[in-house]
N, C-alpha and C positions, 0 to 999 in steps of 0.2 A: 755313849749317849744314853744318858740314866734315862727317858725318855719309851726305849726298847723296853718291853717285856722280857722279865728272865724264868726260866724252868724253874720251877718248885716242883713240891713234896705232894702228890695228886691225888682223891682217893678213887681209882677205876670201878672200884665197885658202885659209889655212890651215883660216879657220874655216866655210868652206864642206864643203873635205874631210873637217874633222872629226866634220860635222853629217853627212853624206853616211857614212860610216863606222858613227854610232852606229844610224842606223836601217837600215845595212845589213841584219842577220838577220830583222828585221820584215818589209822586201819582201820580199826571196827567200823568205820561209813565204809570203808574197802572190801570187808568180810574175811581180813588180816587179821590174822591173830602176832602178836609181838612176844617172846620170851627170854629172856633172860638166861645165861647159864657160866656167871662167872661164877669161879670157883673160891670161894674164902672172901679174904679182906687184901686186894690186890692194888696195892700203891704204884704209879710210876712219878716221873722226875717229865713234865714237859712245862710249854706256855701256856699258862689260865686261858681257857679257850676256843685252842686248837682242836684239845680231842673233840671236844664238844661241836665244833669244825667236820672236822670227818664222819663225826659219828653221823651229825645231820645229812649231809650230804650222802653217804651210802642206804640209810635208813629211804630217806627221801628216791634215791634209785631203788634198795628194792620195795619198795610199795608200790612204785611205778611198773613194774617185772612182775609183780606178784600176782601167782591167779587167788579170785577168791576163795576161800576155806581154805588156805595154804596162813603157815605159821613163819613169821622170820622169826630166825635166833641171833642172838647176840650171846658165844661165847668169849669168854676172858682165861684165860690161864699160862699157869708161869713154866717157863720153857729154858731153863738152865735161866741164864742172868735175865733171861727178857722177858716180856707177856706177850704172849700173843693175842692180838683182838681179832675175830673174824666175825663177819655179817653172812650169817647163808640161808640164803632165798632160795624159792623158787623159781626163779625167770627163766629167760631161756639161753642165759652164760652169754659166751662170746667166742669168737671165730679165733686160733690163733694167731690170725692177724693184728685185728682189733686186741687182742695183749695185748700184743707187741706195743702196739702205739697207744695203749688208753691211757702212758701218764705223762704225754706229750701236751705240748700247749696246746687250748683251744679245740684237742680230740672230741669229737663226739661219737658214741656210734651209730651203723646208720639202723635203720626202722626195720627189722622183716617182718612176717604174717603173721608167722607164728611167734605167736609168747609162752606158749607152754613147753616148753625142753629142759630136759632136767638140769638141776639147780649148780650153783655156780658159789664157789668158797670164799671172798674174797676176807683180805685180811692183812693183818699191819703191826709191826714188832713195834715196841714203846720199849726202851732201859727202864727194869724195875730201880728205887732208889734203893 
């Protein structure tokens, strides 16, 4: 189907900077800093708009669980033929059971009263171009 978007070579460094810029005002309102640690100029092969969608979803989640005064870091690093993208926050983390179910359809984490447990490190791997 010619209307289906096809993967393209994309500048991950620029995409991360763009999404951090887009979320900075909301983060500042919550007294949370956003910081990029993308190593050099990283290019990925992905469908346009999808990486932005993933970053928006993960950054929204990170802001929801990050305590005031904390920093959310987005890291991109080369790992052999892959590029790893990490979003690190100081949220509550997830139990082993929640991590096992997290990517199922319509899954949602249970709300726990204590939002100040050790950080979690979310990451995704994208094949480099």
